[in-house]
C-alpha positions as CSV (number, residue, x, y, z in Angstrom):
1,M,28.4,-22.4,47.3
2,A,29.4,-20.7,44.1
3,I,25.9,-21.1,42.6
4,I,24.2,-19.8,45.7
5,Y,26.4,-16.7,45.8
6,A,25.8,-16.1,42.0
7,H,22.1,-16.2,42.4
8,L,22.4,-13.7,45.3
9,G,24.2,-11.4,42.9
10,K,27.6,-11.8,44.6
11,M,29.6,-12.8,41.5
12,D,33.0,-12.0,42.9
13,T,32.4,-14.3,45.9
14,A,30.9,-16.9,43.6
15,F,34.1,-16.9,41.5
16,E,36.2,-17.2,44.6
17,W,34.3,-20.4,45.4
18,L,34.6,-21.7,41.8
19,M,38.3,-21.1,41.8
20,K,38.7,-23.0,45.1
21,G,36.7,-25.9,43.6
22,V,38.8,-26.0,40.5
23,D,42.1,-25.7,42.4
24,Q,41.1,-28.5,44.7
25,H,39.7,-30.7,41.9
26,D,36.3,-30.7,43.5
27,G,33.9,-33.2,41.9
28,M,31.4,-30.6,40.9
29,S,34.1,-28.7,39.0
30,S,34.1,-31.6,36.6
31,W,30.7,-30.4,35.5
32,L,31.5,-26.7,34.8
33,A,31.5,-27.1,31.1
34,A,28.2,-29.0,30.8
35,D,25.9,-28.6,33.8
36,P,23.1,-26.1,33.2
37,A,23.4,-25.0,36.8
38,F,26.5,-23.1,35.8
39,D,24.8,-21.2,33.0
40,I,24.6,-18.2,35.3
41,F,28.5,-17.9,34.9
42,R,28.9,-18.5,31.2
43,S,28.6,-14.9,30.1
44,D,31.3,-13.8,32.6
45,P,34.8,-13.6,31.0
46,R,36.3,-15.3,34.2
47,F,34.4,-18.5,33.5
48,A,36.0,-19.8,30.3
49,P,39.5,-19.8,31.8
50,L,38.3,-21.8,34.8
51,V,36.7,-24.4,32.5
52,R,39.9,-24.6,30.5
53,K,42.0,-24.9,33.7
54,R,39.8,-28.0,34.6
55,G,40.6,-29.4,31.1
56,F,37.5,-28.8,29.2
57,E,36.3,-26.4,26.5
58,P,33.5,-24.0,27.5
59,M,30.1,-24.4,26.0
60,P,28.2,-21.4,24.8
61,L,24.9,-20.3,26.3
62,P,22.0,-21.9,24.6
63,K,20.3,-19.6,22.1
64,A,16.7,-18.5,22.9
65,Q,14.2,-19.8,20.4
């Protein structure tokens, strides 16, 4: 749900869903740090704390070549 809301431009709602997933230890939240589907969130300052809360270190966005 978070990814869908993010692509619709509703980032606040998307982060509400991400936070729910992290708090409930949802299986997809295990992939926050590595899955490219979450790249849309990486530039937002709210994302890194969620990744750390799940026990991972955030990965930077890939640099354009």
